[in-house]
C-alpha positions as YAML, in Angstrom:
chain: A
units: angstrom
residues:
- id: 1
  name: MET
  ca: [0.65, 21.18, -18.70]
- id: 2
  name: SER
  ca: [2.00, 19.30, -21.73]
- id: 3
  name: GLU
  ca: [4.49, 19.92, -24.53]
- id: 4
  name: PHE
  ca: [5.88, 18.01, -27.54]
- id: 5
  name: VAL
  ca: [9.50, 16.93, -27.22]
- id: 6
  name: PRO
  ca: [11.26, 15.99, -30.50]
- id: 7
  name: LYS
  ca: [13.41, 12.85, -30.48]
- id: 8
  name: ALA
  ca: [16.38, 11.82, -32.60]
- id: 9
  name: ASP
  ca: [14.32, 9.61, -34.93]
- id: 10
  name: GLY
  ca: [12.02, 12.49, -35.77]
- id: 11
  name: ILE
  ca: [9.09, 11.27, -33.70]
- id: 12
  name: ALA
  ca: [7.61, 13.83, -31.35]
- id: 13
  name: VAL
  ca: [6.63, 12.57, -27.94]
- id: 14
  name: MET
  ca: [4.23, 14.52, -25.72]
- id: 15
  name: LYS
  ca: [5.69, 15.22, -22.30]
- id: 16
  name: VAL
  ca: [3.11, 15.73, -19.57]
- id: 17
  name: GLU
  ca: [4.01, 17.89, -16.59]
- id: 18
  name: LYS
  ca: [2.10, 17.61, -13.36]
- id: 19
  name: THR
  ca: [0.20, 20.78, -12.54]
- id: 20
  name: VAL
  ca: [0.63, 22.27, -9.11]
- id: 21
  name: GLY
  ca: [-2.40, 23.72, -7.31]
- id: 22
  name: PRO
  ca: [-2.29, 27.25, -5.88]
- id: 23
  name: TRP
  ca: [-2.19, 26.06, -2.25]
- id: 24
  name: ARG
  ca: [0.60, 23.57, -2.95]
- id: 25
  name: GLU
  ca: [2.49, 26.31, -4.77]
- id: 26
  name: ALA
  ca: [2.01, 28.60, -1.77]
- id: 27
  name: TRP
  ca: [3.27, 25.87, 0.58]
- id: 28
  name: ASN
  ca: [6.34, 25.31, -1.60]
- id: 29
  name: GLY
  ca: [7.02, 29.05, -1.53]
- id: 30
  name: PHE
  ca: [6.51, 29.16, 2.24]
- id: 31
  name: LYS
  ca: [9.01, 26.36, 2.82]
- id: 32
  name: LYS
  ca: [11.70, 28.28, 0.95]
- id: 33
  name: SER
  ca: [11.73, 30.95, 3.65]
- id: 34
  name: LYS
  ca: [13.82, 29.66, 6.55]
- id: 35
  name: VAL
  ca: [12.65, 32.51, 8.78]
- id: 36
  name: ALA
  ca: [9.00, 31.60, 8.14]
- id: 37
  name: VAL
  ca: [9.68, 27.94, 8.93]
- id: 38
  name: VAL
  ca: [11.34, 28.97, 12.20]
- id: 39
  name: GLY
  ca: [8.25, 31.04, 13.04]
- id: 40
  name: MET
  ca: [6.00, 28.07, 12.28]
- id: 41
  name: CYS
  ca: [8.12, 25.83, 14.53]
- id: 42
  name: ILE
  ca: [7.82, 28.33, 17.39]
- id: 43
  name: VAL
  ca: [4.03, 28.49, 16.94]
- id: 44
  name: LEU
  ca: [3.73, 24.70, 16.78]
- id: 45
  name: PHE
  ca: [5.86, 24.41, 19.93]
- id: 46
  name: PHE
  ca: [3.48, 26.61, 21.93]
- id: 47
  name: ILE
  ca: [0.42, 24.90, 20.44]
- id: 48
  name: LEU
  ca: [1.76, 21.49, 21.47]
- id: 49
  name: LEU
  ca: [2.70, 22.94, 24.84]
- id: 50
  name: ALA
  ca: [-0.90, 24.09, 25.31]
- id: 51
  name: ILE
  ca: [-2.36, 20.75, 24.17]
- id: 52
  name: PHE
  ca: [-0.11, 18.47, 26.19]
- id: 53
  name: GLY
  ca: [0.38, 20.87, 29.11]
- id: 54
  name: PRO
  ca: [-1.06, 18.57, 31.81]
- id: 55
  name: LEU
  ca: [1.47, 15.88, 30.84]
- id: 56
  name: ILE
  ca: [4.39, 18.28, 31.16]
- id: 57
  name: ALA
  ca: [3.44, 20.40, 34.16]
- id: 58
  name: GLN
  ca: [4.15, 18.44, 37.31]
- id: 59
  name: GLU
  ca: [2.88, 21.04, 39.76]
- id: 60
  name: GLY
  ca: [-0.64, 22.42, 40.09]
- id: 61
  name: ILE
  ca: [-1.04, 25.92, 38.68]
- id: 62
  name: ASN
  ca: [-2.58, 27.21, 41.90]
- id: 63
  name: ASP
  ca: [-0.72, 25.07, 44.43]
- id: 64
  name: GLN
  ca: [0.74, 27.50, 46.97]
- id: 65
  name: VAL
  ca: [3.85, 26.40, 48.87]
- id: 66
  name: LEU
  ca: [4.68, 29.49, 50.92]
- id: 67
  name: LYS
  ca: [7.94, 28.04, 52.22]
- id: 68
  name: ASP
  ca: [9.13, 27.89, 48.59]
- id: 69
  name: ARG
  ca: [8.10, 31.42, 47.60]
- id: 70
  name: LEU
  ca: [10.38, 33.37, 45.24]
- id: 71
  name: LEU
  ca: [12.82, 30.51, 44.72]
- id: 72
  name: PRO
  ca: [15.18, 30.91, 41.73]
- id: 73
  name: PRO
  ca: [15.26, 28.35, 38.92]
- id: 74
  name: SER
  ca: [16.49, 24.97, 40.14]
- id: 75
  name: SER
  ca: [16.22, 21.26, 39.44]
- id: 76
  name: GLU
  ca: [12.97, 21.16, 41.42]
- id: 77
  name: TYR
  ca: [11.45, 24.31, 39.96]
- id: 78
  name: TRP
  ca: [12.92, 24.75, 36.49]
- id: 79
  name: LEU
  ca: [11.74, 28.37, 36.12]
- id: 80
  name: GLY
  ca: [11.52, 29.21, 39.81]
- id: 81
  name: THR
  ca: [8.47, 30.12, 41.88]
- id: 82
  name: ASP
  ca: [6.40, 33.27, 42.33]
- id: 83
  name: ASP
  ca: [5.53, 35.24, 45.48]
- id: 84
  name: LEU
  ca: [2.99, 32.60, 46.54]
- id: 85
  name: GLY
  ca: [5.29, 29.63, 45.96]
- id: 86
  name: ARG
  ca: [3.57, 28.56, 42.74]
- id: 87
  name: ASP
  ca: [5.60, 26.84, 40.01]
- id: 88
  name: ILE
  ca: [6.17, 29.38, 37.21]
- id: 89
  name: LEU
  ca: [6.75, 26.70, 34.54]
- id: 90
  name: SER
  ca: [3.38, 25.08, 35.20]
- id: 91
  name: ARG
  ca: [1.63, 28.45, 35.09]
- id: 92
  name: ILE
  ca: [3.34, 29.44, 31.85]
- id: 93
  name: ILE
  ca: [2.33, 26.13, 30.25]
- id: 94
  name: TYR
  ca: [-1.31, 26.58, 31.23]
- id: 95
  name: GLY
  ca: [-1.06, 30.26, 30.30]
- id: 96
  name: ALA
  ca: [-0.23, 29.20, 26.74]
- id: 97
  name: ARG
  ca: [-3.72, 27.72, 26.51]
- id: 98
  name: ILE
  ca: [-5.31, 30.99, 27.59]
- id: 99
  name: SER
  ca: [-3.24, 33.24, 25.32]
- id: 100
  name: LEU
  ca: [-3.65, 31.04, 22.24]
- id: 101
  name: TRP
  ca: [-7.36, 30.59, 22.95]
- id: 102
  name: VAL
  ca: [-7.86, 34.35, 23.14]
- id: 103
  name: GLY
  ca: [-5.69, 34.93, 20.06]
- id: 104
  name: PHE
  ca: [-7.39, 32.36, 17.83]
- id: 105
  name: PHE
  ca: [-11.00, 32.95, 18.79]
- id: 106
  name: SER
  ca: [-10.82, 36.73, 18.86]
- id: 107
  name: VAL
  ca: [-9.33, 36.73, 15.36]
- id: 108
  name: ILE
  ca: [-11.94, 34.22, 14.14]
- id: 109
  name: GLY
  ca: [-14.67, 36.55, 15.40]
- id: 110
  name: SER
  ca: [-12.99, 39.55, 13.76]
- id: 111
  name: VAL
  ca: [-12.61, 37.69, 10.45]
- id: 112
  name: VAL
  ca: [-16.24, 36.52, 10.38]
- id: 113
  name: VAL
  ca: [-17.79, 39.90, 11.21]
- id: 114
  name: GLY
  ca: [-15.25, 42.01, 9.32]
- id: 115
  name: SER
  ca: [-15.39, 39.84, 6.20]
- id: 116
  name: ALA
  ca: [-19.19, 39.89, 6.14]
- id: 117
  name: LEU
  ca: [-19.32, 43.68, 6.46]
- id: 118
  name: GLY
  ca: [-16.47, 44.19, 3.99]
- id: 119
  name: ILE
  ca: [-18.02, 41.96, 1.34]
- id: 120
  name: ILE
  ca: [-21.40, 43.68, 1.65]
- id: 121
  name: ALA
  ca: [-19.81, 47.14, 1.51]
- id: 122
  name: GLY
  ca: [-17.60, 46.34, -1.48]
- id: 123
  name: TYR
  ca: [-20.17, 44.41, -3.49]
- id: 124
  name: TYR
  ca: [-23.24, 46.61, -3.10]
- id: 125
  name: GLY
  ca: [-21.49, 49.98, -2.79]
- id: 126
  name: ARG
  ca: [-23.44, 53.27, -2.66]
- id: 127
  name: TRP
  ca: [-25.08, 54.12, 0.68]
- id: 128
  name: VAL
  ca: [-24.37, 50.68, 2.14]
- id: 129
  name: ASP
  ca: [-20.67, 51.13, 1.50]
- id: 130
  name: THR
  ca: [-20.77, 54.67, 2.88]
- id: 131
  name: ILE
  ca: [-22.38, 53.68, 6.18]
- id: 132
  name: ILE
  ca: [-20.13, 50.66, 6.80]
- id: 133
  name: SER
  ca: [-16.98, 52.52, 5.79]
- id: 134
  name: ARG
  ca: [-17.79, 55.44, 8.10]
- id: 135
  name: ILE
  ca: [-18.31, 53.01, 10.99]
- id: 136
  name: PHE
  ca: [-14.88, 51.54, 10.26]
- id: 137
  name: ASP
  ca: [-13.34, 55.02, 10.12]
- id: 138
  name: ILE
  ca: [-14.84, 55.99, 13.47]
- id: 139
  name: MET
  ca: [-13.53, 52.81, 15.12]
- id: 140
  name: LEU
  ca: [-10.07, 53.28, 13.62]
- id: 141
  name: ALA
  ca: [-9.96, 56.87, 14.89]
- id: 142
  name: PHE
  ca: [-9.45, 55.53, 18.43]
- id: 143
  name: PRO
  ca: [-6.20, 53.84, 19.53]
- id: 144
  name: SER
  ca: [-6.99, 50.13, 19.59]
- id: 145
  name: ILE
  ca: [-5.90, 49.49, 23.17]
- id: 146
  name: LEU
  ca: [-7.91, 52.47, 24.46]
- id: 147
  name: LEU
  ca: [-11.00, 51.24, 22.62]
- id: 148
  name: ALA
  ca: [-10.47, 47.77, 24.10]
- id: 149
  name: ILE
  ca: [-10.14, 49.27, 27.60]
- id: 150
  name: ALA
  ca: [-13.38, 51.21, 27.09]
- id: 151
  name: ILE
  ca: [-15.26, 48.10, 25.94]
- id: 152
  name: VAL
  ca: [-14.00, 45.98, 28.85]
- id: 153
  name: SER
  ca: [-14.80, 48.77, 31.30]
- id: 154
  name: VAL
  ca: [-18.40, 48.74, 30.09]
- id: 155
  name: LEU
  ca: [-18.78, 44.95, 29.96]
- id: 156
  name: GLY
  ca: [-16.77, 44.16, 33.08]
- id: 157
  name: PRO
  ca: [-13.19, 42.95, 33.63]
- id: 158
  name: ASN
  ca: [-12.84, 39.27, 32.79]
- id: 159
  name: LEU
  ca: [-11.25, 37.10, 30.13]
- id: 160
  name: ARG
  ca: [-14.40, 36.58, 28.06]
- id: 161
  name: ASN
  ca: [-15.09, 40.30, 27.81]
- id: 162
  name: ALA
  ca: [-11.44, 40.93, 26.96]
- id: 163
  name: LEU
  ca: [-11.78, 38.45, 24.08]
- id: 164
  name: ILE
  ca: [-14.91, 40.26, 22.85]
- id: 165
  name: ALA
  ca: [-13.14, 43.63, 23.05]
- id: 166
  name: ILE
  ca: [-10.13, 42.36, 21.10]
- id: 167
  name: ALA
  ca: [-12.41, 40.88, 18.44]
- id: 168
  name: VAL
  ca: [-14.35, 44.14, 18.08]
- id: 169
  name: ILE
  ca: [-11.34, 46.41, 17.70]
- id: 170
  name: ASN
  ca: [-9.91, 44.22, 14.91]
- id: 171
  name: VAL
  ca: [-13.12, 44.11, 12.85]
- id: 172
  name: PRO
  ca: [-12.33, 47.29, 10.83]
- id: 173
  name: ASN
  ca: [-8.93, 45.94, 9.77]
- id: 174
  name: PHE
  ca: [-10.43, 42.85, 8.15]
- id: 175
  name: GLY
  ca: [-13.46, 44.76, 6.87]
- id: 176
  name: ARG
  ca: [-11.40, 47.30, 4.96]
- id: 177
  name: LEU
  ca: [-9.06, 44.61, 3.66]
- id: 178
  name: ILE
  ca: [-11.92, 42.51, 2.27]
- id: 179
  name: ARG
  ca: [-13.73, 45.58, 0.91]
- id: 180
  name: SER
  ca: [-10.73, 46.66, -1.16]
- id: 181
  name: LYS
  ca: [-10.32, 43.12, -2.51]
- id: 182
  name: VAL
  ca: [-14.01, 42.85, -3.42]
- id: 183
  name: LEU
  ca: [-13.93, 46.19, -5.25]
- id: 184
  name: SER
  ca: [-11.35, 44.76, -7.66]
- id: 185
  name: ILE
  ca: [-12.84, 41.27, -7.95]
- id: 186
  name: LYS
  ca: [-16.43, 42.26, -8.67]
- id: 187
  name: GLU
  ca: [-15.42, 43.81, -12.00]
- id: 188
  name: ASP
  ca: [-13.81, 40.61, -13.28]
- id: 189
  name: GLU
  ca: [-15.31, 38.78, -16.24]
- id: 190
  name: TYR
  ca: [-16.35, 35.67, -14.34]
- id: 191
  name: ILE
  ca: [-18.42, 37.76, -11.93]
- id: 192
  name: THR
  ca: [-20.10, 39.51, -14.87]
- id: 193
  name: ALA
  ca: [-20.76, 36.11, -16.46]
- id: 194
  name: ALA
  ca: [-22.27, 34.81, -13.23]
- id: 195
  name: LYS
  ca: [-24.62, 37.77, -13.11]
- id: 196
  name: GLY
  ca: [-25.47, 37.27, -16.76]
- id: 197
  name: ILE
  ca: [-26.69, 33.70, -16.25]
- id: 198
  name: GLY
  ca: [-28.94, 34.85, -13.42]
- id: 199
  name: MET
  ca: [-26.89, 33.67, -10.42]
- id: 200
  name: LYS
  ca: [-28.13, 35.22, -7.20]
- id: 201
  name: ASP
  ca: [-25.99, 37.69, -5.28]
- id: 202
  name: ALA
  ca: [-25.72, 35.43, -2.23]
- id: 203
  name: ARG
  ca: [-24.30, 32.59, -4.30]
- id: 204
  name: ILE
  ca: [-21.88, 34.90, -6.10]
- id: 205
  name: LEU
  ca: [-20.61, 36.22, -2.78]
- id: 206
  name: VAL
  ca: [-20.18, 32.78, -1.21]
- id: 207
  name: SER
  ca: [-19.00, 30.79, -4.24]
- id: 208
  name: HIS
  ca: [-16.85, 33.28, -6.10]
- id: 209
  name: ILE
  ca: [-15.97, 36.47, -4.25]
- id: 210
  name: LEU
  ca: [-15.28, 35.06, -0.77]
- id: 211
  name: PRO
  ca: [-12.91, 32.24, -1.86]
- id: 212
  name: ASN
  ca: [-10.92, 34.62, -4.07]
- id: 213
  name: SER
  ca: [-10.56, 37.13, -1.24]
- id: 214
  name: MET
  ca: [-9.19, 34.82, 1.42]
- id: 215
  name: ALA
  ca: [-5.45, 34.96, 0.67]
- id: 216
  name: PRO
  ca: [-4.86, 38.42, 2.23]
- id: 217
  name: VAL
  ca: [-7.22, 37.52, 5.08]
- id: 218
  name: ILE
  ca: [-5.10, 34.47, 5.96]
- id: 219
  name: VAL
  ca: [-1.97, 36.61, 6.08]
- id: 220
  name: GLN
  ca: [-3.62, 39.38, 8.09]
- id: 221
  name: GLY
  ca: [-5.23, 36.83, 10.40]
- id: 222
  name: THR
  ca: [-1.89, 35.26, 11.25]
- id: 223
  name: LEU
  ca: [-0.41, 38.64, 12.10]
- id: 224
  name: ALA
  ca: [-3.57, 39.62, 13.99]
- id: 225
  name: ILE
  ca: [-3.22, 36.61, 16.31]
- id: 226
  name: ALA
  ca: [0.12, 38.02, 17.47]
- id: 227
  name: THR
  ca: [-1.49, 41.41, 18.04]
- id: 228
  name: ALA
  ca: [-4.41, 39.82, 19.90]
- id: 229
  name: ILE
  ca: [-2.05, 37.97, 22.26]
- id: 230
  name: LEU
  ca: [-0.27, 41.24, 23.02]
- id: 231
  name: GLU
  ca: [-3.56, 43.05, 23.60]
- id: 232
  name: ALA
  ca: [-4.81, 40.27, 25.89]
- id: 233
  name: ALA
  ca: [-1.56, 40.48, 27.87]
- id: 234
  name: ALA
  ca: [-1.91, 44.27, 28.09]
- id: 235
  name: LEU
  ca: [-5.48, 44.02, 29.38]
- id: 236
  name: GLY
  ca: [-4.42, 41.33, 31.84]
- id: 237
  name: PHE
  ca: [-1.54, 43.51, 33.05]
- id: 238
  name: LEU
  ca: [-3.98, 46.38, 33.64]
- id: 239
  name: GLY
  ca: [-6.34, 44.11, 35.58]
- id: 240
  name: LEU
  ca: [-9.04, 44.22, 32.89]
- id: 241
  name: GLY
  ca: [-8.50, 40.78, 31.38]
- id: 242
  name: ALA
  ca: [-7.95, 37.46, 33.11]
- id: 243
  name: GLN
  ca: [-8.50, 37.60, 36.85]
- id: 244
  name: ALA
  ca: [-6.63, 35.85, 39.66]
- id: 245
  name: PRO
  ca: [-5.77, 33.05, 40.08]
- id: 246
  name: MET
  ca: [-5.92, 32.40, 36.31]
- id: 247
  name: PRO
  ca: [-2.36, 31.95, 34.94]
- id: 248
  name: GLU
  ca: [-2.58, 34.39, 32.04]
- id: 249
  name: TRP
  ca: [0.80, 35.74, 30.97]
- id: 250
  name: GLY
  ca: [-0.11, 39.43, 31.24]
- id: 251
  name: LYS
  ca: [-1.63, 38.86, 34.67]
- id: 252
  name: MET
  ca: [1.53, 37.00, 35.74]
- id: 253
  name: LEU
  ca: [3.58, 40.06, 34.74]
- id: 254
  name: ALA
  ca: [1.30, 42.33, 36.75]
- id: 255
  name: ASP
  ca: [1.56, 40.10, 39.84]
- id: 256
  name: SER
  ca: [5.37, 40.04, 39.57]
- id: 257
  name: LYS
  ca: [6.14, 43.70, 38.89]
- id: 258
  name: ASP
  ca: [6.93, 44.38, 42.55]
- id: 259
  name: PHE
  ca: [9.63, 41.69, 42.52]
- id: 260
  name: LEU
  ca: [11.54, 42.83, 39.44]
- id: 261
  name: HIS
  ca: [14.74, 43.49, 41.41]
- id: 262
  name: SER
  ca: [14.52, 40.81, 44.09]
- id: 263
  name: ALA
  ca: [13.16, 37.98, 41.89]
- id: 264
  name: PRO
  ca: [13.50, 38.97, 38.21]
- id: 265
  name: TRP
  ca: [12.71, 35.46, 36.93]
- id: 266
  name: THR
  ca: [9.07, 35.96, 37.93]
- id: 267
  name: MET
  ca: [8.78, 38.56, 35.14]
- id: 268
  name: ILE
  ca: [11.42, 37.39, 32.69]
- id: 269
  name: PHE
  ca: [9.91, 34.01, 31.83]
- id: 270
  name: PRO
  ca: [6.29, 35.13, 31.26]
- id: 271
  name: GLY
  ca: [7.68, 38.03, 29.23]
- id: 272
  name: LEU
  ca: [9.77, 35.64, 27.14]
- id: 273
  name: ALA
  ca: [6.72, 33.46, 26.53]
- id: 274
  name: ILE
  ca: [4.79, 36.46, 25.19]
- id: 275
  name: MET
  ca: [7.72, 37.63, 23.08]
- id: 276
  name: LEU
  ca: [8.42, 34.23, 21.50]
- id: 277
  name: THR
  ca: [4.77, 33.53, 20.72]
- id: 278
  name: VAL
  ca: [4.27, 36.93, 19.10]
- id: 279
  name: LEU
  ca: [7.56, 36.59, 17.22]
- id: 280
  name: GLY
  ca: [6.55, 33.16, 15.89]
- id: 281
  name: PHE
  ca: [3.22, 34.40, 14.51]
- id: 282
  name: ASN
  ca: [4.85, 37.49, 12.99]
- id: 283
  name: LEU
  ca: [7.55, 35.46, 11.22]
- id: 284
  name: MET
  ca: [4.98, 32.97, 9.98]
- id: 285
  name: GLY
  ca: [2.71, 35.79, 8.78]
- id: 286
  name: ASP
  ca: [5.56, 37.37, 6.83]
- id: 287
  name: GLY
  ca: [6.26, 34.02, 5.18]
- id: 288
  name: LEU
  ca: [2.60, 33.56, 4.26]
- id: 289
  name: ARG
  ca: [2.52, 37.05, 2.78]
- id: 290
  name: ASP
  ca: [5.51, 36.28, 0.58]
- id: 291
  name: ALA
  ca: [3.98, 32.96, -0.49]
- id: 292
  name: LEU
  ca: [0.42, 34.16, -1.18]
- id: 293
  name: ASP
  ca: [0.94, 37.68, -2.51]
- id: 294
  name: PRO
  ca: [1.45, 37.60, -6.33]
- id: 295
  name: LYS
  ca: [3.35, 40.89, -6.18]
- id: 296
  name: MET
  ca: [5.85, 39.42, -3.72]
- id: 297
  name: LYS
  ca: [6.29, 36.37, -5.97]
- id: 298
  name: SER
  ca: [7.08, 38.51, -8.98]
...
């Protein structure tokens, strides 16, 4: 952006201002929210914890020392031990890998499938839109956790099937979000111009409609990761997700529920790990929404 600035001697000098791209503008807006930055720091902490876990955890995740069972937090075991004498800190660190892995990859699957169906429904409309929208409505008619339980019950209780179930139940959310965005974008002048010069539908969808529909998907995806981590923990708690001896946070809660009064640390610390991770993604998602949504900016 440039403008002419008059000087005292009557000579106008052109002042050139550096333009800021939309993503840099969004990042600048995101940084202004202290709450969002705190959320990002929490998320980065758990990501780094998952990556460098083996360097931090001194004890094996499945090493059973029965003489040390149900020990409270101490200098030797910072977060105490469980009913089998396993170090809770080490299991929480490795559990971060499992929870984040399920959260990220289930949401990626939901975004890919939901975005594809939503774009097709919104762009082509008519009977295609009707069929896809009714499928979304049917899936949304069931409580998400009950639908996930039904899917895992059919496929079998393990972590991979829990990931698939979580991805499936979140597909309608992204599909409807993308569909509504496409319905408004496809009437814009640049889409009409692209059709006028003979551009094929596939190229229009990939080159124009998809990139301009991603902002709300990024926000929803960040929030959906938090939901996916909660759903994975719920399935693990019910015995339908990760199986023993895998150190998944929900499974750790299920294994410790009988020791709530005698050894509360066995439940408190896995519960705190779930709470902080979900809180971090929610705070970061709210910050992204404020930074990317034009209505929030105005």
